[in-house]
N, C-alpha and C positions, 0 to 999 in steps of 0.2 A: 121516519119510515123509508124502508129501502125502495129505491126507484129503478133498480137495475131490471132489465128485461130478462125473461127466461133464458134466452140465448146467451146473454152476458154472464149469467149466473153459472150455466152449464161450462162455459168456456173458462171461467175462473176456477171451478172445481176440477176441470181437466188438468190444471197445472200441478195438482197434488194427488188426484185419484186416477188410477188407470181403469179404463172400461166402465161397466155398470151405467150405461148411458140411460137406461130406462129409469133407474132409482134417481139419477141426477135431474132428469126431466120432471119427474114427479115432485120432488122437493122444490124445484125452481117454479113450477106451476103454483104450488101451495103458497109460496112466498108472494108471487105476483098477485095472486087472488086476494092476499091480505092488503097489498097496496091498492087494488081496485076497490075493495070494500070501503077503504078510508076516503076515496075520492067521491063517494056518493053524497048527494045533498041531503037526502032524507036520513034523519037521525034514527028513525024507528027501522029503516032498512039496514043501516049500518049494524045495529044491535042484532038484527035477525040473521045476518050473514056471519056464520061462525067458520072457523077454519076447518078444512077436511083433514082429519088426522090420517097418518100414514102407518101402515104395517109393513116392515121390511122382513122378508123371509130369505134366509141364506146362511150357509155354514160360517164358522168363525174365520176370521182373516180375509174376508172378501171386500171389506170396506164400509160395513154399515155404520159403525160408530165414527169413522173418519169423515164420512159424507155429512153426517149431522153436525160434527164438531166444526168442520171447515165452513159450513153453511152459516152457522151462528157467528163465527169470527168474521166472515165476509160481510155480513149485514149488520154487524155490531149490535147483535141482540143478546139479551140475558139468556144463558144457556146452562142447563143443569143435566147431567147424566146420572142416572140412578139404576141400580140392579133391582128388578122386581122381587128377587129372592131375599132381599134384605127386610122386606116388609112382611108382617103377619097381621092377622086380624086382631082387633082390640081384645086384650085378655091373654095373648100369647106374648113370648119373649120376642122382641124385634122392634123395629122402628115404626112409628106411627106414620101413615101414608101423607098426612097433611104436612109432615116435615119437608116433603118435596117442594111444596109451594113456599114455605118459610125459607128454604135454602135458595129458591129462585129469587125471592124478594131481596135477600142478602146480597145475591150476585148483582141484581139490578142497582142496588144502593152503592155497592162498591164501584160499578161502571160509572154511574152519574157523578159520584163524588170525585173520582179520578178525572173525569171530564171538567168538572167545575174547578178543581185544584190546578189543572193545567192552564185554565183561563186567567188565573190570578197570580201565576208564577213571577210575572214581571213586577207587579206591585209588591208581592211578598218579598222579593229579592231587595227592593229598595228599603222596605221596613226592617229587614234583617240587617242591612248595613247601618241603619240608624241605631239599632240596639247594640251592634258591636261598637260603635262610636261612643254610645252611652257608657259601656263598660271601660273602654280605653281612656275616655276623656270625660270622667264624671262631672255632672253639673255642680258648680260651687254651691255649698249650703248657704242659705240665707241666714245672715246673723240675727240673733235674737235682739230686739230693741230693748234697751234698759230704760224703764219709765223715769228713773231718777236722774238719768244722764240728761234729759231734756230740760229738767228743773235746774240742775247745777252746771250744765254746760261744760266746756273745757275740751272735750275730744270729738265733738260732733262734726266739725268741719273736715278733719282728716278721715274720719270714718266715711263721710259722704264721698269723698274723693275716691277711696278705696273701692267703695260699692259701685261707682260708676265705672271704674276701670275693670272690675271683675268680669262683667258680661263681654267686653271687647277682647280680653285675654282668652276667655273660654271659647268664643267663636273662632278666634284666630287659630287656637290650638286644635280645635275640632276640624277646621278646614285643612290645616296641615296634615292632620292624621288621615283625613279622608283621601287626600291626594296619594299618600303612601299606600293606603289600603287599596285604592283603584289600581296602583301600579304593581300590586301583588307583592309587596315587600314585607307584608306582615303575615303571610299565609302560614308560616310555621311558628309564629310567636304564640306562646302559652298564655291564655287568659282564663280567669275564673268567671263562670257564668252561672246564672240561676235559671234551672229548667224545671219544667213540670214532670212530676213522677208519674210515669205512665203505667206503673204496676196496678193491676185491677184486683179487686177482692176476689178471692177463690171461691167459686160456687160451682163445684164439679159433680155435686151428689146426683144430679138429674141427667147427666150425659148418657146417651145411649138408650134412654128409656122413652116411653110414650109422653113423659112429662118434661122432655128436653125444652120444649117451648117455654114452659114455666120457669125452668132453669135460667134460660136466656133473659127473660123478663126480670127475674129476681136479681140477676147480676147487674143489669143496667140500672135498675131501681136503687140498689145499694151504691153503685158507682155514682149516681147523680146526687144522692143524699150526703155521701161523704165529702168533706171539704178537699179541695185540691191541694195536693202536697207539692212542695217545691224543694229542691236539694241543689247544693252547689257542686259544680263539676269543673275541673280543670282540663281544658281542650284547646286545640290549636284553633286559630282564627278560621282556617278552612272548614274545620268540623263544626265550629260554632255557627258559622254561616249556614250550613245545611240544617242544623237544629233549629235556629231561629226562623229560617225560611219556611220549614215545615210547620212550625207553630203559628207563624203569621198567616200562612196560607189557609190553615184550618179555622183561624179567626175570621177570615175574609168570606169563608164559604158559609151560606145560609142553610143549615142542616134541615130545616123545616121544608124549604123549597126543594132540596135534594131529595128528601123522603117522598114528597108529592110527585115529583118527576119520576122517581124510581118506580114507584107503585103503578103509575100510568104506562111506563115502559114495559114492566113485567106483564101487566094485563094485556097490552096490545101487541107486543113484539116477542114475548118469552117464548122459549123453545124448551120443552122437557123431552129428553131422550129415555125411554123406558126399555132398558136392555134386559135380555134373559126372560122376556115375557112368556116364552114357551114353557119355562120351568114351573110356572104357577098354573098351567093349563091342566085341567082334570082329565084323567085317561078314561073315565066313564063309569067306573065301578062305585064311585061315591063312598069310599071307605078309607079309613086311615088317614094318610097325609092328604088325600084328596079333598077332605072336608076343609082343612086349613088352607089349601091352595085356592079353593073356590071362594073361601072367606077373603083372602087378599084381593081377588079379583072384584069382589063386591065392594071392598073398601076403596079400591082404585076408582071404580065406576063413577062415583059422585064428582070427584075431581075432574075426570075426563068429560063428564056430561056438561059440567058447569055449575059451580058452587062458590060460596065465599068462605075463604079461609082467614082466620085471624092470625096476623103476624105481629111482631113487636113494632113494626112500622104502621100498622093499621090493616084494615080488611082488604084482601086481595080477591078479586073476582077471576075465576078460571075460564070463563066462557070463551075468550078469544085467545087463550094460550094454545100454541100448536104442539100437539103430542105426537112423537114418532116412536113407535114401539118396534122392537126388533127381537128376533130369535131364530135359531137354527131350525126348529121344528123337525128334528130327526126322528123323535119318538112321538111327540104329540102333533096334532095338527091344528091349523088356525080354527077349524070347526070344533075343536075341544074347549075353546074359550066359551065362557057363558054367552048366550046370544046378545044380551044388552051390551057387553063390551065389544063383541064383533061388530055391532052396528055403529060403534063409535069410531071405527077405524075403516072407513069406506074405501080408502085407497090402498090396494094391495100391490106390493112390488116384490118380484122374486129376483134376487141377485144371483148372477151366474157364478159357477166355480171358475177359478183362474187356471189357465193353461200355460204352456211353456212360453208362448209369445207374450202373454201378459206379464209373466215373471221378468222377461227380458226388459220390457218397457218400465216395470217398477224399479228395476236395478239402475236404470240410466236416465229416464225422461223427466220425472217430476222435479220440482225445485228442491225438494228435500230428499232426492233419490238416495238409496242406501250407499251406493258406491261413492257418490259426492260426500256423503257423511264421513265414510271411512278415510277417503282422501284428506279431508280437512283435519280429522282427528290425527292422522299420521304426519301431517304437515306441521303440527305443533311440535314434533320431535325432529323436524328438519328432513323428514323422509318424503321423498317424491314417489308417490304410489301410482302406478299405471295398470290399468286392466285392459287386456287385449279383447277384441271381439269374440275370439274363441273361448276365452275364459268366461265371459259373460253368458255365452251360449251354454257352455258346460254347467255352470252353476244353476242356470235357469232349468236345464234338463234334469239335473240331479234333484233339485227341489220338487220338480213335478213328479219324479219317480217315487221319491220318498213319501209324498203326499198320497200317491195312488196305493203304495204298499202298506203304509201304516195309516194313522189318523190323519185326515185332510185338515190341516190348520191354516190353509190359504197362504197369504203373503208372509205370515209370521214365520213360515218355514225358512225363508230366505235369511232372516235374523240368526237363526241357529246355525245355518250352514256357513254364513259369512263369519261368525264368531269363531267357528271351528277351523275354517280355512285360514284366518289371519291370527290364530292364537299364538303361534311361535313369533311372528313378526311383532305382534303387540308387546310380548315379553321382551324380545331382544332389542327393539327400536332404540331405547335411550343409549345403548352401548355400541350401536352399529357404526362402522366406518363407511360403508357403501350407503349413499343416501338415495340412490335410484333403484327402486324395486319394481320389477315387471311381473305381473300376475298373469301368466298365460295358462293354456289348457294343460300343459305338462305340470305346472305348479299346483293346479287344482287336483289333478289325478294323484300326484305324490302326497299332498297334504291330506286328502281324503281317501286314500288307497284302501285302508282297512275297512272303512265304512262302505265303500262302493262294492268290495268283494263280499264282505260278511254282512248279510242283511240282518242277522240276529243281533249284531252289535249296533247297527243303525237305529233300531227301534228304541234303544235306551239313550243313545247320544243325540239323535236328531228328532 
């Protein structure tokens, strides 16, 4: 369970996301309340206190998804992002809403399994080394005892002497090989190994339908019933070590314990991000597509309210999963959602549109800032890329202007402008002799001259 304070969570989110302080505070408080509920002594009180789900309202590109994704990564919680528009009520073409929880359980299992595998890496490496030595120095086969030899004698004494020497020679050879192996002298040596065939039976007929859960279960059932296949492979010692290490690590991990821990993790720490929730809001006339949209809301409702969903790992209760819904709500309003669903998202947060100053900060401040990314990319070609303050200011202003004149797509506008700005440089970089490139205000104006002047062209390009 995450023990960071709300202030620490907000500070961590500030490293990647510019602005939107109110939204960051809301998700930080929601996480801290989870921690608080787990500290209570009364079990009945623990069960009664459920997470307060959050509804984020804001146009595209302002940071809704990024806040949820970074939050989950920060607290190492199972996280799943789904589009509400992918789901339809039962009987229509589309995914079953229960697949949200099945996907969340799958994510939790992967997280816990990765954690357990990390814990046994040292032991797995030792076992992998022993398996490589078994291949390079095979154990001598035990000679078959001739029952008539004991009766007639003649060669028994010599055989006994050879039998006594064999283990000593075998151990000496094994230790000699071990020293060479540890010294790294055999890394490129080819050896023939016996590995488990990981090809699974193909059961894809249920994919993408409401029976997808049945398809997963059928695939697992057939996989467990069929005997494990092994095949011979010629690989280097270096690759053999990786393969053996992976196999031995999987043997050391108790999958039943992993499954149990994963279900608990999903139930108590899981975060589901429901994007485009405004697209399934009814506009009020209750005809045509609105009927299907309202049906999707009613299907989502039981999961958000708290229910038990059967997964291939066992039943998962959704009572304590945190749901974060988001939408632009340009046409529909939050009040257009059915009342029952509105009541399940008590915390409403409105994310503000980004201005020029925000764009400047997005370009330079975060740990994964766009300009830092482009500098690193050009650095792989030996190009030292430098942006002046004037260039950053100009790009930010241009992004803000295009957003105001055309569709406002938030920070994503910076991607389109920077791609267009550095298009020629990206193409010519491998062949350039001049390795130091300065992007200043003049460079920006020249590269984007046609777009700045001709607004009719900008709406198609940017």
